[in-house]
C-alpha positions in Angstrom: -0.6 11.6 5.2 0.6 8.5 6.7 0.0 4.9 5.8 -3.8 3.4 5.3 -3.9 0.3 7.1 -5.3 -3.0 5.7 -8.8 -3.1 7.4 -10.4 -6.0 5.7 -7.4 -8.1 5.5 -8.3 -11.4 7.3 -11.9 -11.1 6.7 -13.0 -10.1 3.3 -9.8 -11.4 1.8 -7.7 -14.1 3.6 -5.0 -16.8 2.5 -7.7 -19.2 2.1 -11.1 -19.8 0.5 -13.3 -19.0 3.4 -16.4 -16.6 3.8 -15.7 -12.8 3.8 -17.2 -12.7 7.5 -15.2 -16.0 8.7 -11.9 -16.7 10.5 -9.4 -14.0 10.7 -6.7 -15.2 8.7 -3.6 -13.5 7.7 -1.6 -16.0 5.3 -0.3 -13.5 2.7 1.7 -16.3 1.1 -1.5 -18.6 0.7 -3.5 -15.2 -0.6 -0.8 -14.8 -3.3 -1.0 -18.1 -4.3 -4.9 -17.8 -4.6 -4.8 -14.7 -6.5 -2.1 -16.0 -8.8 -4.4 -19.0 -9.5 -7.2 -16.9 -10.2 -5.2 -14.6 -12.5 -3.8 -17.7 -14.6 -7.0 -19.0 -14.9 -8.7 -15.7 -16.0 -5.8 -15.3 -18.5 -6.7 -18.9 -20.0 -10.7 -17.7 -20.4 -9.9 -14.4 -22.0 -6.9 -15.5 -24.2 -9.0 -16.2 -27.3 -10.7 -12.6 -27.2 -9.1 -10.2 -30.0 -9.6 -7.2 -27.3 -7.0 -9.6 -25.1 -4.1 -9.0 -27.4 -4.8 -5.9 -29.4 -5.6 -2.1 -28.0 -4.2 -0.5 -25.0 -6.4 -1.1 -21.9 -7.7 2.2 -20.6 -10.1 1.1 -17.7 -11.7 -1.8 -16.0 -14.8 -2.6 -13.9 -14.3 -4.9 -10.9 -16.4 -6.4 -8.3 -15.3 -5.5 -4.6 -17.2 -8.5 -2.6 -15.2 -10.8 -0.2 -12.7 -12.9 -2.4 -14.3 -16.0 -2.2 -17.5 -14.7 -3.8 -16.1 -12.1 -6.4 -12.4 -13.0 -6.7 -12.4 -15.3 -9.8 -14.5 -12.6 -11.3 -12.2 -9.9 -10.3 -9.2 -11.6 -11.7 -10.9 -11.6 -15.3 -10.6 -7.7 -15.2 -7.0 -7.7 -13.9 -6.0 -10.5 -16.2 -5.6 -8.0 -19.1 -3.0 -5.5 -17.3 0.7 -5.3 -18.6 2.3 -3.7 -15.6 5.1 -2.3 -17.6 2.6 -0.1 -19.6 1.4 2.2 -16.5 2.9 4.4 -13.9 -0.3 5.2 -12.2 -3.7 3.6 -11.6 -6.9 5.8 -10.6 -9.1 3.8 -8.5 -12.8 4.8 -8.2 -15.2 3.3 -5.9 -18.7 3.9 -4.2 -19.2 5.2 -0.7 -21.0 2.4 1.2 -21.2 4.0 4.7 -20.9 7.8 4.3 -23.5 9.9 2.4 -21.9 12.3 0.1 -22.6 14.0 -3.1 -19.1 14.7 -4.6 -15.9 12.9 -5.2 -13.2 12.8 -2.6 -9.6 11.7 -2.7 -7.4 9.7 -0.3 -5.6 11.6 2.4 -2.9 8.9 2.7 0.3 8.7 1.1 0.7 5.0 1.1 -1.4 2.0 1.5 -0.7 -1.4 3.3 -1.4 -4.3 1.2 -0.6 -8.3 2.4 2.2 -8.1 -0.1 4.1 -4.9 0.7 3.1 -1.1 0.2 1.5 0.9 -2.5 2.2 4.3 -2.9 -0.3 7.3 -3.7 0.5 9.8 -6.3 0.2 12.9 -3.6 1.0 15.4 -6.1 -2.0 14.2 -8.5 -4.2 14.2 -5.5 -3.0 17.7 -4.5 -3.7 19.0 -8.2 -7.3 17.4 -8.1 -8.0 19.3 -4.8 -6.7 22.6 -6.1 -9.4 22.3 -8.9 -12.0 22.8 -6.3 -14.3 20.0 -7.6 -12.4 17.6 -5.4 -11.7 17.6 -1.5 -9.9 15.2 0.8 -11.7 12.3 2.4 -11.7 12.2 6.4 -9.1 9.3 7.1 -11.8 7.5 9.3 -14.1 7.4 6.3 -11.5 6.1 3.9 -10.6 3.3 6.3 -14.1 2.4 6.6 -14.6 1.6 2.9 -14.2 -1.5 1.3 -14.8 -0.8 -2.5 -11.3 0.7 -2.8 -9.6 -1.5 -0.5 -10.8 -4.7 -2.1 -8.8 -3.5 -5.3 -5.3 -3.2 -3.6 -4.3 -6.7 -3.2 -5.0 -7.5 -6.8 -3.0 -4.3 -7.8 -0.2 -5.2 -5.8 -0.1 -8.9 -7.0 -0.3 -7.5 -10.5 2.2 -4.8 -10.6 4.8 -6.4 -8.0 7.7 -4.1 -7.3 6.5 -1.7 -10.1 6.7 2.0 -8.9 3.3 2.4 -10.1 1.2 5.1 -8.0 -2.5 5.2 -7.2 -5.0 7.9 -7.0 -8.1 6.8 -4.9 -11.5 8.5 -5.2 -14.5 7.9 -3.5 -17.5 8.8 -5.3 -20.7 9.9 -4.1 -24.5 10.1 -5.0 -23.9 12.5 -8.0 -26.4 14.2 -10.2 -26.2 13.9 -13.7 -24.2 17.5 -14.1 -21.9 16.5 -11.6 -21.5 13.1 -13.2 -20.7 15.0 -16.5 -18.5 17.5 -15.0 -16.1 15.0 -13.1 -15.9 13.0 -16.3 -14.9 16.2 -18.1 -12.4 16.7 -15.3 -10.9 13.3 -15.3 -10.7 12.4 -19.0 -7.3 14.4 -19.6 -5.8 11.6 -17.1 -7.5 8.8 -19.0 -6.0 10.1 -22.4 -2.4 9.6 -20.5 -1.2 6.7 -22.1 0.4 5.5 -18.9 -2.4 6.0 -16.7 -5.2 3.0 -16.0 -8.7 3.4 -14.4 -10.2 0.8 -12.1 -13.7 1.4 -11.5 -15.0 -0.7 -8.4 -18.5 -2.0 -8.7 -20.8 -4.9 -7.7 -24.0 -5.4 -9.9 -27.5 -6.4 -8.7 -28.0 -6.9 -5.0 -31.0 -9.2 -4.6 -33.1 -9.8 -1.9 -35.0 -8.8 1.3 -31.9 -7.7 3.0 -31.3 -5.3 -0.1 -35.0 -4.2 -0.1 -35.0 -5.1 -3.9 -36.7 -8.0 -5.4 -37.4 -7.3 -9.0 -38.5 -10.5 -10.9 -39.8 -10.9 -14.2 -41.4 -14.4 -14.6 -41.2 -14.6 -18.1 -37.3 -14.5 -17.8 -37.7 -18.2 -16.1 -36.0 -18.6 -12.6 -35.4 -15.6 -10.3 -31.7 -15.9 -11.1 -32.3 -15.8 -14.7 -34.5 -12.7 -14.3 -31.5 -11.2 -12.3 -28.9 -12.0 -14.8 -31.1 -10.4 -17.8 -31.6 -7.4 -15.4 -27.9 -6.9 -15.1 -27.3 -7.6 -18.8 -29.6 -4.8 -19.9 -27.5 -2.4 -17.9 -24.2 -4.2 -19.1 -25.4 -3.6 -22.6 -25.7 0.2 -22.0 -22.2 0.3 -20.6 -20.8 -1.7 -23.6 -22.6 0.8 -25.8 -20.6 3.4 -23.9 -23.9 5.6 -23.3 -24.1 7.6 -20.4 -27.6 8.8 -20.8 -28.9 5.3 -21.7 -27.1 4.0 -18.5 -28.9 6.7 -16.4 -32.3 5.9 -18.0 -31.9 2.3 -17.5 -31.1 2.8 -13.5 -34.1 5.4 -13.3 -36.3 2.7 -14.9 -35.2 -0.5 -13.2 -33.5 1.0 -9.8 -31.2 -1.8 -10.2 -29.0 -1.9 -6.9 -25.6 -1.6 -8.7 -23.5 -0.1 -6.0 -20.9 1.5 -8.2 -23.3 3.0 -10.7 -21.7 6.5 -9.8 -18.3 5.5 -10.6 -19.6 3.7 -13.7 -21.4 6.9 -15.0 -18.3 8.9 -14.4 -16.4 6.3 -16.5 -19.1 6.8 -19.2 -19.0 10.5 -19.0 -15.1 10.4 -19.5 -15.6 8.0 -22.6 -18.1 10.4 -23.8 -15.5 13.3 -23.6 -12.7 11.2 -24.9 -12.5 13.0 -28.2 -13.5 16.4 -27.0 -10.6 17.0 -24.8 -6.8 17.4 -25.2 -4.5 14.8 -24.0 -2.3 15.4 -20.8 0.7 15.4 -23.1 1.5 15.7 -27.0 1.2 12.1 -27.7 -1.6 12.6 -30.5 -4.0 10.5 -29.0 -7.2 12.5 -30.2 -9.9 10.4 -32.3 -8.6 6.9 -30.9 -12.0 5.0 -30.6 -12.6 3.2 -27.6 -14.5 -0.4 -27.1 -15.7 -1.5 -23.7 -17.0 -5.2 -23.4 -17.8 -7.5 -20.4 -15.6 -10.7 -20.0 -17.3 -12.4 -17.0 -20.5 -12.3 -14.9 -21.2 -14.5 -12.2 -23.9 -14.4 -8.9 -23.3 -15.1 -5.3 -26.1 -17.5 -5.4 -28.8 -18.6 -8.1 -31.9 -17.5 -6.5 -34.8 -19.6 -6.8 -37.3 -18.3 -4.1 -37.9 -14.9 -2.5 -36.1 -16.1 0.6 -32.7 -16.3 -1.3 -30.4 -13.5 -1.7 -27.6 -12.8 -4.1 -24.9 -10.2 -5.4 -23.8 -10.1 -9.1 -20.3 -9.5 -10.0 -19.1 -8.7 -13.8 -15.6 -8.0 -15.2 -15.0 -5.6 -17.9 -12.5 -3.9 -20.0 -12.1 -0.5 -21.8 -9.7 -0.7 -24.7 -8.2 1.6 -27.3 -9.2 0.3 -30.6 
């Protein structure tokens, strides 16, 4: 088991507003102040929403770029979390560096963050692996992936000294049947009122570097076309329609890196009323609502030499 070290601390997230590839800086005090500031501003931005004050939060969609790019948007996802309400957090993220066609859980029992360790729900991981649908990640693959790690400092900042435990799952490239099966397998955990799901994903990666330059001139500037493209996908997610989201991806090939974790979330929502809860808390037939509360781009692209990554924050709440 052991402890997973914070590989990207000092580069992708630091104690100052530098770039993700910049100076190695590990100032945990400054980083905590930065996250607290983003979280406070995010709470002020979303406080007027009815969904901010009503309904149990069941899942969030959060970006995972360097904090100088996506930190303010990520804070809008985390601003809705009341740490007293949860004992366990599932973190689902895509695999950027290792090709796989299944879902795998972390082999570690603890996670290093700049603000102290986070614990893994080892028993839950063992239970998932015993189902034969999940396997354990290789430690080196786990260490290399940033989509999971970029969530840990925010989670520690929000939960503080709470005894919350995490279940980290790396999601590979899944076919439709696999997406549905994993959603069906995970939805009983989602129905546990003390469990929260964090879905790690950026949205459109646009530019030559990403081999994707979709542009509809009728939408205006390139960055406006990118936003419209992203919002078409976000609309599918808000409608909580897994098949519609898959059809959107097939049509536009939008480079949403967390499309597979998002699809698993949509399958969980689809099975929400079809599966029994983890305990006898009568949580059947409680409707879910998903809404996006923040959207941003790393750059407003105007020429085909530009590049950008889009970021979005969403909540799934009981209604």
